[in-house]
N, C-alpha and C positions, 0 to 999 in steps of 0.2 A: 671632488674637483680635480681636474687634471693639473699636472705640473706645468709651469710656464718655462719658456726657453730663456727669457730675459731676466727673470728673478724668481722670487718666491711667490706662491699663491697665497690667498688669504689665510688658509689653514696653517700653512707653514709660517706665515708672518705672525699669526696669533701665538703659535708655540714659541717662536724666537723672541717675541716682545713681551710675552706674559699677559697679553690682553685678549679678551674674548673677540671673536670675529665680529660679533654684533657691535662692540665698542669701536672697532676699527671702521666698520661701515658708517657708524655715527660720526666719527671724526672726519671721515671723508665728506659726509653730507654737510657738515658745518664748516668745511674748508680748512681744518687743521692739517690735513694731509691731502696729497693729490697723487695717488699711485698711477702709474702708467696702465694702459689697457692693452692686452694682447690682441692679435687679429681675431681671436675667438671671443673677445669681450671680457675675458677674465682679468681681474686686477693682477698686476705684477709689481712686487715690492723689491726695490733695490736694497743693498746693504745700508745706504744712507737713510732710506725710509724706515727700515727696521730700527735703526738707531733712534730716529725721531719718535717712533712709537714707544720705544723703551723709555726715552726721555719723558714723554707725556705720561706714561704709566707711573714713573717715579714721582713726577710733579703732582699728579692727581692723588697718588698715595700719600703725599704730604699735605693734602687738603687744598691745594691751589685750585681756584675756580677755573672754569673753561676760559673765561676772559683773561685771567692771570696766565694760563698756559699759552694762550695766543700771544700775549705780550712776551712771555719768556722765550718762546720759540723764535719770535721776531728778534729779540735781543741776542739769542744764541746764534742766529744766522747772520747777524750784523757784526762783521769783524772790527768795525770801528766803534762798537758800543762802548759806553762808559760803565764801569762796574758800579758806579753810584746809582745808576738807573735800576740795575738788577737788585742791589741792596735795598733801595727804597721800596721796590715791589715786595721783596721778601719781608722787610720790616713791617709794612702795612699788613701783610698776611699774618705775621707774628702777633700784631696788635689784635687782629680778629680772633686768633687762637686764644690769646690771654683773656679777651672779653668772654669768649665761650666757656673757658675754664671757670672764670668767676661766676658766670651764670649757672653752670653745673654745680659748683660748690654751694651756691645759695640754694639751689633746688635740693641738693643732698641734705643740707642742714634742715630745711623745712620738712622733708620726708622723714628724716631721722627723728625730728621732734614729734612728728605725728605717730611714728612707730612707738616711741618711748611713752607717749601719752595713752596709748591703748592697752587696756588690761589683757586683752587677748584671751579672755576666758569664755565661758558659756553664755554670758549675758548678752542681750541684743544691743545694748548701747555701745556705740563705737565713736570715739572722737575723730578718727580718720574720716569716716563717712560724714560726720557732722561738718567737719572742716571743708570737705569737698563740696558738700551741698550748699554751704554758705558763701563760697567764693564765686567770682565772676566766671562766666562760661569759658573765657579764655583771656589771657592777659592783654590781648589786642582788641578785645571787644569794646565798642564805643560806650562811653559812660552815659547814663541817662541824666537828662537835665530836668530838674523839677520846676 
């Protein structure tokens, strides 16, 4: 890609923001960013757009969803925002993180119990495989009614 006269091209924007060019294109497709276009049609990223991309990179790195990022960018752009709105959004995200941690801890305890129950010797019987074979196909599978 050639350099742009008004700003950085997508490769330079990717390097400056730490995001892959594919992600930048995706963010443009879903309306999170709106870079200018040069006369030759190339995207041209201003310093403010690079900052926005870095902001999105950090927010996504912290696990915020695309919709959370959309809300965060909107709040960031709003000089009259109330910090309580930002805190509420972050607190809701923290609650989701805590729920996921609890789910992973439960999963870990189950797998650790299975590993502990298996002799791990040359015999074919294995409590791990028995447990996996006895359980539902997935935890979201519909229950059968008799």
